[in-house]
KETI-76998 format. One line per field, with one value per residue: residue number from 0; chain; z, y, x of N, C-alpha, C in turn. Coordinates in steps of 0.1 Angstrom, whole numbers. Atoms other than C-alpha are relative to their C-alpha. Example, Ala and Ser with C-alpha at 12.3 -4.5 7.8 and 13.67 -1.06 7.14 Angstrom:
! KETI-76998
pos [0, 1]
unit [A, A]
n.c3 [0, 0]
n.c2 [-12, -11]
n.c1 [9, -9]
ca.c3 [78, 71]
ca.c2 [-45, -11]
ca.c1 [123, 137]
c.c3 [0, 8]
c.c2 [12, 11]
c.c1 [9, -8]
END
This chain:
! KETI-76998
pos [0, 1, 2, 3, 4, 5, 6, 7, 8, 9, 10, 11, 12, 13, 14, 15, 16, 17, 18, 19, 20, 21, 22, 23, 24, 25, 26, 27, 28, 29, 30, 31, 32, 33, 34, 35, 36, 37, 38, 39, 40, 41, 42, 43, 44, 45, 46, 47, 48, 49, 50, 51, 52, 53, 54, 55, 56, 57, 58, 59, 60, 61, 62, 63, 64, 65, 66, 67, 68, 69, 70, 71, 72, 73, 74, 75, 76, 77, 78, 79, 80, 81, 82, 83, 84, 85, 86, 87, 88, 89, 90, 91, 92, 93, 94, 95, 96, 97, 98, 99, 100, 101, 102, 103, 104, 105, 106, 107, 108, 109, 110, 111, 112, 113, 114, 115, 116, 117, 118, 119, 120, 121, 122, 123, 124, 125, 126, 127, 128, 129, 130, 131, 132, 133, 134, 135, 136, 137, 138, 139, 140, 141, 142, 143, 144, 145, 146, 147, 148, 149, 150, 151, 152, 153, 154, 155, 156, 157, 158, 159, 160, 161, 162, 163, 164, 165, 166, 167, 168, 169, 170, 171, 172, 173, 174, 175, 176, 177, 178, 179, 180, 181, 182, 183, 184, 185, 186, 187, 188, 189, 190, 191, 192, 193, 194, 195, 196, 197, 198, 199, 200, 201, 202, 203, 204, 205, 206, 207, 208, 209, 210, 211, 212, 213, 214, 215, 216, 217, 218, 219, 220, 221, 222, 223, 224, 225, 226, 227, 228, 229, 230, 231, 232, 233, 234, 235, 236, 237, 238, 239, 240, 241, 242, 243, 244, 245, 246]
unit [A, A, A, A, A, A, A, A, A, A, A, A, A, A, A, A, A, A, A, A, A, A, A, A, A, A, A, A, A, A, A, A, A, A, A, A, A, A, A, A, A, A, A, A, A, A, A, A, A, A, A, A, A, A, A, A, A, A, A, A, A, A, A, A, A, A, A, A, A, A, A, A, A, A, A, A, A, A, A, A, A, A, A, A, A, A, A, A, A, A, A, A, A, A, A, A, A, A, A, A, A, A, A, A, A, A, A, A, A, A, A, A, A, A, A, A, A, A, A, A, A, A, A, A, A, A, A, A, A, A, A, A, A, A, A, A, A, A, A, A, A, A, A, A, A, A, A, A, A, A, A, A, A, A, A, A, A, A, A, A, A, A, A, A, A, A, A, A, A, A, A, A, A, A, A, A, A, A, A, A, A, A, A, A, A, A, A, A, A, A, A, A, A, A, A, A, A, A, A, A, A, A, A, A, A, A, A, A, A, A, A, A, A, A, A, A, A, A, A, A, A, A, A, A, A, A, A, A, A, A, A, A, A, A, A, A, A, A, A, A, A, A, A, A, A, A, A]
n.c3 [0, 9, 8, 7, 8, 16, 4, 10, 8, 14, -1, 1, -12, -11, -1, 0, -16, -7, 5, -8, -12, -4, -17, -13, 3, -1, 6, 3, 10, -6, 11, 0, 12, 16, 6, 10, -2, 15, -2, -9, 9, 9, -11, -4, 8, -6, -15, 3, 1, -12, -11, 5, -3, -11, 3, 5, -6, -8, 2, 0, 13, -6, -4, 16, 5, -7, 4, 17, -1, -6, 7, 12, -4, -8, 10, 11, -6, 1, 12, 6, -9, 3, 11, 10, 4, -11, 2, -6, -13, 0, -11, -9, -13, -13, -9, -7, 7, 7, 13, 5, 13, 2, 8, 0, -5, -10, -14, 8, 0, -7, -9, 1, -10, 3, -11, 9, -7, 9, 16, -5, 0, -3, 1, -7, 5, -6, 2, -9, -13, -4, -2, -4, -1, -4, 2, 0, 2, -13, 6, 0, -5, -12, -16, -13, -3, -13, -2, 5, -10, -15, 4, 4, -5, -10, -9, -4, 10, 0, -10, 13, 6, -4, -4, 4, -4, 7, 2, 12, -3, -5, 11, 4, -4, 1, 11, 1, -8, 6, 10, -8, -6, 12, 6, -8, 5, 11, 5, -8, 4, -10, 1, -12, -7, -17, -7, 1, -12, -7, 5, -8, 7, -3, 4, 6, 12, -1, -10, 5, 1, -10, -9, -16, -8, 12, -8, 1, -9, 1, 9, 13, -5, 5, 11, 6, 3, 6, 7, 11, 11, 2, 8, 4, -8, -7, 0, -10, 8, 0, 3, -12, 10, -9, -1, 4, 14, 3, 11]
n.c2 [17, 7, 12, -3, 13, 2, 11, 6, -4, -2, 5, -13, -10, 6, 1, -15, 1, 8, -4, -13, 2, -5, 4, -2, 2, 14, 5, 9, 0, 11, -2, 8, 15, -1, 11, 8, 8, -3, -16, 1, 12, -7, -8, 10, -4, -12, 7, 6, 14, 5, -6, 6, 16, 0, -7, 12, 4, -2, 6, -7, -5, -14, -6, 0, -9, -10, 2, -6, -11, -10, -3, -10, -18, -7, -3, -15, -10, -2, -6, -13, -5, 2, -2, 14, 9, 8, 15, -7, -6, 12, -3, 8, -1, 2, 16, 4, -3, -13, -3, -9, -3, 5, -16, -4, -9, 7, -12, -9, 7, -3, 12, 4, 16, 4, 14, 1, 7, 0, -7, -6, 2, -13, 2, -14, -3, -8, -1, -3, 7, 18, 3, 7, 0, 12, 0, 13, 0, 2, 10, 16, 9, 3, 3, -3, -16, -3, 9, -6, -12, 3, 7, -11, -17, -2, -8, -16, 1, 8, -8, -10, 2, 6, -10, -8, 1, 7, 10, -7, -11, 8, 6, -10, -3, 10, -5, -10, 3, 12, -8, -10, 4, 5, -12, 2, 12, 1, -7, 8, 11, 10, 17, 7, 8, 0, 2, -13, -7, -10, -13, -5, -12, -7, 8, -2, -7, -13, 0, -1, 9, -4, 10, -1, 14, 7, 13, -7, -13, -11, -3, 4, 0, -17, 2, 3, -7, 9, -7, 7, 0, -4, 14, 4, -3, 12, 1, -7, 1, -10, -5, -3, -6, -10, -18, -2, 4, 2, -7]
n.c1 [-1, -10, 9, 6, 12, 7, 8, -6, 7, -4, -15, -6, 3, -7, -10, -8, 0, -7, -14, -3, -1, -14, -7, 11, 13, 3, 15, 10, 7, 5, 4, 9, 0, 10, 7, -2, -14, -6, -9, -12, -9, -10, -6, -16, -5, -9, -8, -9, 6, 3, 16, 15, -2, 8, 14, 6, -2, 7, 14, 11, 3, -1, -13, -9, 8, -8, -14, -8, 0, -7, -9, 1, -1, -12, -10, 1, -2, -15, -4, 5, -17, -17, -2, -5, 10, 1, -3, -13, -1, -3, 0, -5, 8, -10, 1, 15, 11, 1, -13, -7, -11, -18, -5, -19, -1, 10, 9, 13, 13, 10, 1, 13, 9, 12, 8, 17, 11, 11, -3, -3, -13, -6, -11, -2, -10, 0, -12, -4, 6, 12, 13, 12, 19, 10, 10, 3, 18, 3, 10, -7, 5, -11, 8, -12, -5, -2, -12, -11, -4, -6, -15, -7, 1, -9, 9, 1, 10, 14, 10, 8, 10, 11, 9, 4, 10, 3, -4, 2, -10, -10, -5, -7, -12, -10, -8, -5, -9, -6, -12, -12, -9, -2, -7, -13, -7, -3, -10, -14, -6, 4, 6, 5, -7, 0, 16, 14, 7, -10, 3, 9, 2, 15, 13, 16, 1, 1, -6, -13, -13, -14, -7, -2, -10, -2, -8, -11, -2, 15, -2, 4, 14, 3, -8, 5, 15, 7, 10, 12, 5, 13, 5, 16, 1, -7, -16, -16, -13, -12, -16, -15, -13, -11, -4, -13, -1, -13, -8]
ca.c3 [81, 58, 46, 16, 4, -28, -46, -77, -108, -140, -144, -159, -129, -106, -120, -123, -83, -73, -96, -74, -40, -21, 11, 39, 23, 25, -1, 6, -22, -17, -46, -55, -74, -112, -114, -139, -135, -173, -159, -132, -158, -180, -150, -147, -178, -153, -124, -128, -137, -100, -87, -119, -106, -70, -83, -100, -70, -51, -48, -40, -68, -42, -32, -67, -79, -50, -52, -91, -85, -57, -73, -105, -87, -67, -96, -118, -89, -80, -118, -123, -92, -104, -142, -154, -168, -141, -153, -148, -109, -91, -54, -23, 8, 44, 72, 81, 46, 37, 3, -9, -38, -55, -65, -66, -43, -11, 13, -21, -27, -22, 9, 7, 22, 10, 27, 13, 28, 14, -25, -8, -14, 1, -5, 13, -4, 12, 7, 36, 59, 70, 66, 75, 68, 75, 65, 75, 68, 100, 82, 80, 95, 131, 151, 177, 179, 214, 218, 195, 218, 248, 231, 215, 233, 264, 296, 302, 263, 270, 300, 275, 253, 270, 291, 266, 267, 232, 216, 182, 202, 215, 177, 164, 189, 186, 147, 155, 176, 157, 127, 144, 161, 126, 110, 133, 130, 92, 92, 115, 93, 122, 114, 136, 146, 178, 200, 191, 230, 234, 213, 233, 211, 215, 206, 206, 170, 166, 196, 187, 170, 196, 204, 238, 244, 219, 230, 229, 245, 252, 229, 202, 211, 201, 165, 154, 144, 135, 113, 105, 73, 58, 48, 41, 74, 76, 76, 100, 87, 97, 88, 110, 94, 111, 123, 115, 79, 69, 32]
ca.c2 [102, 81, 59, 64, 39, 27, 8, -12, 3, 19, 5, 34, 56, 31, 30, 64, 62, 35, 49, 81, 64, 82, 75, 68, 62, 35, 25, 2, -14, -34, -50, -77, -113, -110, -129, -149, -174, -164, -131, -147, -174, -148, -134, -166, -152, -124, -151, -169, -205, -216, -197, -210, -245, -235, -221, -257, -273, -258, -282, -260, -237, -206, -209, -213, -184, -162, -170, -163, -131, -119, -124, -106, -75, -75, -77, -52, -28, -32, -30, -2, 12, 2, 6, -31, -58, -75, -111, -92, -90, -122, -128, -145, -155, -150, -181, -180, -172, -138, -126, -101, -87, -100, -64, -52, -28, -45, -14, 4, -22, -14, -36, -53, -79, -92, -111, -119, -131, -140, -121, -94, -90, -61, -54, -29, -11, 7, 26, 28, 10, -26, -34, -60, -66, -87, -86, -113, -119, -115, -137, -165, -193, -198, -218, -219, -186, -183, -213, -196, -165, -187, -199, -168, -137, -126, -125, -91, -97, -125, -108, -77, -96, -121, -88, -73, -75, -96, -126, -101, -76, -104, -118, -83, -77, -115, -102, -70, -82, -115, -93, -63, -90, -110, -76, -73, -106, -103, -71, -86, -114, -134, -157, -176, -188, -164, -167, -146, -141, -123, -95, -74, -48, -29, -49, -32, -20, 16, 15, 35, 9, 3, -22, -25, -53, -67, -102, -76, -43, -14, 3, -18, -17, 24, 13, 1, 19, 1, 15, 4, -1, 16, -23, -33, -35, -74, -69, -64, -55, -38, -22, -24, -5, 7, 41, 43, 53, 38, 51]
ca.c1 [-131, -107, -138, -159, -191, -197, -223, -210, -227, -217, -183, -169, -177, -162, -132, -123, -133, -113, -83, -84, -77, -52, -26, -49, -79, -101, -132, -157, -176, -209, -223, -251, -247, -260, -291, -281, -255, -249, -236, -211, -200, -189, -169, -140, -127, -108, -97, -64, -61, -54, -87, -108, -94, -105, -139, -144, -138, -167, -197, -224, -237, -240, -205, -187, -212, -198, -160, -159, -178, -161, -129, -137, -147, -117, -96, -113, -112, -74, -68, -85, -58, -28, -40, -30, -55, -72, -59, -23, -29, -12, -19, -2, -15, -4, -2, -39, -53, -51, -44, -21, -4, 29, 41, 81, 73, 50, 46, 30, 6, -30, -43, -77, -105, -135, -166, -201, -234, -265, -261, -245, -207, -184, -148, -129, -98, -74, -37, -14, -35, -46, -80, -107, -144, -170, -204, -233, -272, -288, -318, -290, -308, -280, -301, -272, -264, -267, -244, -219, -221, -212, -184, -166, -180, -164, -182, -186, -205, -227, -239, -249, -263, -286, -297, -314, -352, -359, -350, -353, -327, -304, -299, -288, -263, -250, -243, -233, -206, -197, -188, -170, -150, -144, -133, -108, -96, -95, -77, -46, -45, -53, -80, -101, -68, -71, -102, -132, -135, -102, -116, -142, -161, -196, -228, -259, -271, -267, -243, -209, -184, -156, -126, -128, -104, -79, -56, -25, -9, -31, -8, -16, -52, -49, -33, -65, -103, -133, -166, -202, -213, -242, -260, -299, -313, -310, -276, -244, -213, -178, -146, -114, -84, -51, -49, -13, -9, 22, 30]
c.c3 [-11, -9, -7, -3, -12, -5, -15, -10, -13, 5, -3, 11, 14, 2, 0, 22, 5, -1, 7, 14, 3, 12, 9, -2, -2, -13, 7, -7, 6, -18, -3, -10, -9, 4, -3, 2, -11, 4, 7, -12, -6, 4, -1, -13, 13, 11, -12, -2, 12, 6, -13, 6, 15, 1, -2, 13, 10, -4, 0, -9, 8, 1, -10, 1, 11, 2, -13, 3, 8, -3, -13, 4, 2, -11, -8, 8, 4, -11, -4, 9, -7, -18, -6, -4, 13, 2, 3, 17, 7, 16, 5, 13, 10, 6, -3, -15, -12, -8, 1, -13, 0, -7, 3, 12, 14, 9, -11, -2, 10, 7, -4, 8, -6, 7, -11, 10, -9, -17, 1, -1, 6, 0, 4, -6, 11, -3, 12, 15, -1, 0, -1, 3, -1, 3, 5, 0, 15, -5, -2, 12, 9, 9, 14, 2, 12, 4, -6, 9, 8, -3, -5, 3, 16, 9, 2, -16, 0, 10, -7, -7, 6, 14, -10, -3, -14, -5, -13, 3, -2, -19, -8, 6, -1, -16, 0, 4, -5, -12, 0, 4, -15, -10, 5, -4, -16, -1, 6, -7, 6, -1, 13, 7, 20, 6, 1, 17, 3, -8, 6, -9, 6, -8, -3, -12, 0, 14, -8, -3, 4, 0, 14, 8, -9, 10, -1, 11, 1, -8, -13, -5, -12, -17, -10, 2, -9, -3, -2, -10, -5, -11, 1, 16, 5, 0, 10, -2, 12, -3, 9, -11, 11, 2, -1, -13, -3, -16, -7]
c.c2 [-3, -8, 7, -15, -4, -9, -4, 2, 2, -4, 12, 10, -8, -2, 9, 0, -5, 3, 12, -5, 1, -9, -2, -7, -11, 4, -14, -1, -6, -1, -17, -11, 5, -11, -15, -6, 3, 12, -2, -10, 7, 7, -12, 6, 10, -8, -7, -16, -7, 5, -5, -17, -1, 1, -18, -11, 3, -6, 7, 16, 19, 0, 3, 16, 12, 3, 6, 20, 10, 5, 6, 12, 8, 3, 9, 13, 6, 0, 13, 12, 3, 2, -9, -5, -6, -15, 6, -5, -16, 1, -13, -1, -3, -13, -5, 5, 13, 4, 13, 0, -2, 10, 3, 5, -2, 11, 11, -2, 4, -10, -3, -8, -1, -9, 4, -7, 1, 2, 11, -3, 13, -5, 12, -2, 12, -1, 7, -5, -18, -1, -14, 6, -9, 6, -15, 3, -1, -8, -14, -10, -8, -9, -1, 9, 6, -11, 5, 13, -6, -2, 8, 15, -3, -2, 7, 1, -6, 4, 9, -2, -8, 10, 3, -9, -14, -3, 9, 12, -6, -6, 10, 3, -10, 4, 7, -3, -8, 11, 12, -10, -8, 10, 0, -10, 1, 10, 0, -11, -13, -12, 0, -5, 7, 5, 13, 8, 9, 17, 7, 11, 4, -6, 6, 11, 18, 7, 7, -12, 1, -12, 2, -7, -6, -8, 6, 10, 11, 11, -5, 6, 17, 0, -3, 7, -8, 11, -6, 2, 0, -13, 0, -5, -15, -3, 4, -2, 10, 4, 0, 5, 5, 16, 5, 1, -2, 5, 1]
c.c1 [6, -10, -8, -9, -5, -9, 5, -11, 6, 16, 9, 1, 12, 17, 8, -2, 8, 15, 6, -2, 13, 2, -6, -15, -5, -16, -6, -13, -10, -9, -8, 4, -11, -10, 0, 9, 4, 11, 13, 6, 13, 12, 16, 12, 15, 10, 13, -1, -2, -16, -12, 0, -10, -16, -3, 0, -12, -13, -13, 3, 5, 17, 9, -7, 13, 15, 0, -3, 4, 17, 4, 3, 12, 9, -2, -1, 14, 6, 3, 9, 6, 2, 10, -18, -1, 7, 17, 3, 4, 5, 8, -5, 11, -1, -10, -7, -5, 1, 5, 4, 8, 1, 16, 0, -8, -7, -8, -12, -14, -5, -18, -6, -15, -8, -14, -9, -13, 4, 5, 18, 6, 11, 5, 17, 8, 20, 4, -3, -5, -15, -6, -13, -9, -15, -11, -18, -5, -11, 2, -10, 10, -9, 4, 5, 2, 10, 10, 2, 9, 14, 12, -7, 5, -9, -10, -16, -13, -9, -10, -8, -11, -10, -8, -18, -7, 8, 4, 13, 14, 7, 8, 14, 9, 11, 3, 15, 9, 6, 11, 14, 7, 11, 13, 11, 10, 9, 15, 6, 0, -8, -10, 12, 7, -16, -4, 1, 10, -1, -12, -8, -15, -11, -8, -1, -1, 8, 17, 8, 12, 8, 2, 11, 8, 11, 18, 0, -9, 5, -1, -12, -3, 6, -16, -16, -12, -14, -13, 2, -16, -8, -16, -2, 2, 15, 7, 12, 9, 10, 7, 10, 9, 2, 13, -1, 13, 8, -12]
END
């Protein structure tokens, strides 16, 4: 299994772990936002000028905290792997907004993706593989989740979801399926520009995660793998990565 899962704790231990990320390996890091606002504000110095300006444009305090903490932790992990200072890293963006590092040798740089929900943050790092990650708090108030499923799930998925015997199980299946779809689209860099209904996945909590159908050729489907993430009981999440190691 090329994936290892880690909780952000002691910074020195985390830096040693991420520095050892090897070709074909994937590390998933989970972290909780600091309880004190001051703990997040102090991290702003790790961000670039444009990131600090972007953070300042968030009207909602929670959204601003998530952005600052997420970018600071991402920079800390990437910098430890590349043996540089966090502020030295420069990001560029794919057409649908997925960030990547601007380095002299683009094929050699680590790939990464980030997701947050509630006060939980998840970062996936990989060498030689494209990667996407998505987590969602199932306690989040989404009163129209069934309507969303009717729009973004395939007919087969919707039939399986509504056949479940209780609203609780249906809600679990919705968030399980949603995060698996999102993780795939984030791994490819397509984002929501590609209809979620065209990506079919297994839905049931506890069921082996699988990408059943993709909006591309069958051969392309074999190039992607998916895994669950060990999360608190009230969260759903998945990480998707390319099966073929490029470097």
